[in-house]
C-alpha positions in Angstrom: 0.0 0.0 0.0 2.8 2.4 1.0 4.5 2.0 -2.4 1.2 2.8 -4.3 0.7 5.9 -2.1 4.4 6.9 -2.7 3.8 6.9 -6.5 0.5 8.8 -6.1 2.3 11.5 -4.1 5.0 11.8 -6.7 2.7 11.9 -9.7 -0.4 13.5 -8.3 0.6 15.4 -5.2 -2.8 16.9 -4.3 -4.6 13.6 -4.7 -1.9 12.0 -2.7 -2.3 14.5 0.1 -6.0 13.9 0.2 -5.3 10.2 0.6 -2.9 11.0 3.4 -5.6 12.9 5.2 -8.0 10.0 4.7 -5.6 7.4 6.2 -4.7 9.7 9.1 -8.4 9.9 9.9 -9.1 6.2 9.3 -6.3 5.1 11.7 -8.3 6.3 14.6 -11.4 4.4 13.5 -9.7 1.2 12.3 -6.2 1.0 14.0 -4.6 -1.4 11.5 -4.6 1.3 8.9 -1.0 2.5 8.4 -1.7 6.2 8.9 1.6 7.0 10.7 3.7 5.5 8.0 1.9 7.4 5.3 2.2 10.7 7.2 5.9 10.0 7.7 6.3 9.4 3.9 4.5 12.6 3.1 6.7 14.6 5.5 9.8 13.0 4.1 8.8 14.0 0.6 8.0 17.5 1.8 11.5 17.7 3.3 13.0 16.8 -0.1 10.9 19.5 -1.8 8.5 17.2 -3.7 5.5 18.3 -1.6 4.7 21.7 -0.2 5.6 21.6 3.5 2.7 23.8 4.8 0.1 21.8 2.9 1.6 18.5 4.0 1.6 19.5 7.7 -2.0 20.8 7.5 -3.1 17.6 5.8 -1.6 15.3 8.4 -3.0 17.5 11.2 -6.5 17.9 9.8 -6.8 14.1 9.2 -5.6 13.3 12.7 -7.9 15.8 14.4 -10.9 14.6 12.4 -10.1 11.0 13.2 -9.9 11.8 17.0 -13.3 13.5 16.9 -14.8 10.7 14.9 -13.6 8.1 17.4 -15.1 10.3 20.2 -18.4 10.5 18.4 -18.5 6.7 17.9 -17.9 6.3 21.6 -20.9 8.6 22.4 -23.2 6.9 19.9 -22.2 3.2 20.1 -20.9 3.0 23.7 -19.7 -0.4 24.7 -21.3 -2.1 21.7 -18.4 -1.0 19.5 -16.7 -4.1 17.9 -13.3 -3.2 19.5 -14.7 -3.8 23.0 -16.2 -7.2 22.6 -13.4 -9.1 24.4 -13.2 -9.3 28.2 -9.7 -7.8 28.2 -10.8 -4.8 26.1 -13.7 -4.1 28.5 -11.4 -4.4 31.5 -9.0 -1.9 29.9 -11.8 0.4 29.1 -12.8 0.3 32.7 -9.2 1.3 33.6 -9.3 4.1 31.1 -12.6 5.4 32.4 -11.1 5.5 35.9 -8.1 7.3 34.6 -10.4 9.9 32.9 -12.3 10.4 36.1 -9.0 10.9 38.0 -7.1 13.0 35.5 -9.9 14.3 33.3 -9.5 15.0 29.6 -5.8 15.8 30.2 -5.2 12.0 29.8 -5.9 12.5 26.1 -2.6 14.4 25.8 -0.8 11.0 25.5 -3.2 9.3 23.1 -1.5 10.1 19.8 1.8 8.7 21.0 0.5 5.2 21.5 0.2 3.5 18.1 -2.5 0.9 17.9 -4.5 1.9 20.9 -4.8 5.7 20.5 -8.4 5.4 19.3 -9.5 3.6 22.5 -8.7 6.8 24.4 -11.2 8.8 22.3 -13.8 6.0 22.4 -13.5 5.9 26.2 -13.9 9.7 26.3 -17.1 9.4 24.2 -18.5 6.6 26.3 -17.7 8.5 29.5 -19.3 11.7 28.1 -16.2 13.8 28.6 -17.2 17.3 27.5 -16.6 17.9 23.8 -14.7 21.1 24.3 -12.1 19.4 26.5 -11.8 16.5 24.1 -11.2 19.0 21.3 -8.5 20.9 23.2 -6.5 18.0 24.6 -6.7 15.7 21.6 -5.8 18.6 19.2 -2.7 19.4 21.3 -1.7 15.7 21.3 -2.2 15.5 17.5 -0.3 18.7 16.9 2.7 17.5 18.9 2.6 14.1 17.1 2.4 15.7 13.6 5.4 17.9 14.5 7.3 14.9 15.7 6.5 13.0 12.5 7.5 16.0 10.4 10.8 16.3 12.2 11.4 12.5 11.8 10.6 12.7 8.1 13.1 15.4 7.5 15.9 14.7 10.0 16.3 10.9 10.6 18.0 10.1 7.3 18.7 11.2 3.8 16.7 8.3 2.2 13.2 7.0 2.8 14.7 3.6 3.8 16.8 5.2 6.6 13.8 7.1 7.9 11.6 4.0 7.9 14.2 2.0 9.9 14.5 4.5 12.7 10.8 5.1 12.9 10.0 1.4 12.9 12.3 1.1 15.9 10.2 3.5 17.8 7.0 1.7 16.9 8.6 -1.6 17.8 9.6 -0.4 21.2 6.1 0.9 21.9 4.6 -2.4 20.6 6.8 -4.5 22.8 6.1 -2.3 25.8 2.3 -2.6 25.2 2.6 -6.3 24.7 4.3 -6.7 28.0 1.7 -4.6 29.6 -1.1 -6.8 28.2 0.5 -10.0 29.3 1.1 -8.7 32.8 -2.5 -7.4 33.0 -4.0 -10.7 31.9 -1.8 -12.7 34.3 -2.7 -10.5 37.2 -6.5 -10.7 36.3 -6.3 -14.5 36.2 -4.5 -14.6 39.6 -7.2 -12.4 41.1 -9.9 -14.7 39.9 -8.2 -17.8 41.2 -7.7 -16.4 44.7 -11.1 -14.6 44.9 -13.7 -16.5 47.0 -16.3 -18.4 44.9 
């Protein structure tokens, strides 16, 4: 997919940027979509002068913000019936997230964009918990702005070739993925232990 988007950005820049915005939006709704990789590619091309920098940053930012607000709206409308929350583990984690939102408020959304794969859950949780829209807009927008600036910096500073940039960025995603996997395993093990020792 990335190669096809690469060619589209080179041959039809404005159509390519529209596609970048679409994927940045869709990643919040359906996390397997490679929105970050596509934004990184667009920022790399902007750094080489192939794409206009301002338009590229605006595209990445707009798609991300709209994605966050869409995830929030789905949380408000669908609640716990959303497909992502059908497993017992996901429901348990949603409970933890809701407790975090009650404790820290919408400020917790500041970290959502920096957690690939689960960032959308934060916004769904905010929607389910009926966190005020104004606060969601403020904190999720700040998070997305910081993330887009980080991606823009990575795309222009981590290497002179697209391959170099990809390698470094993938290391970051790999570290986050391993950390999250460890967290999941520990959480599941602790939950099973609690069930075993709890009185029947």
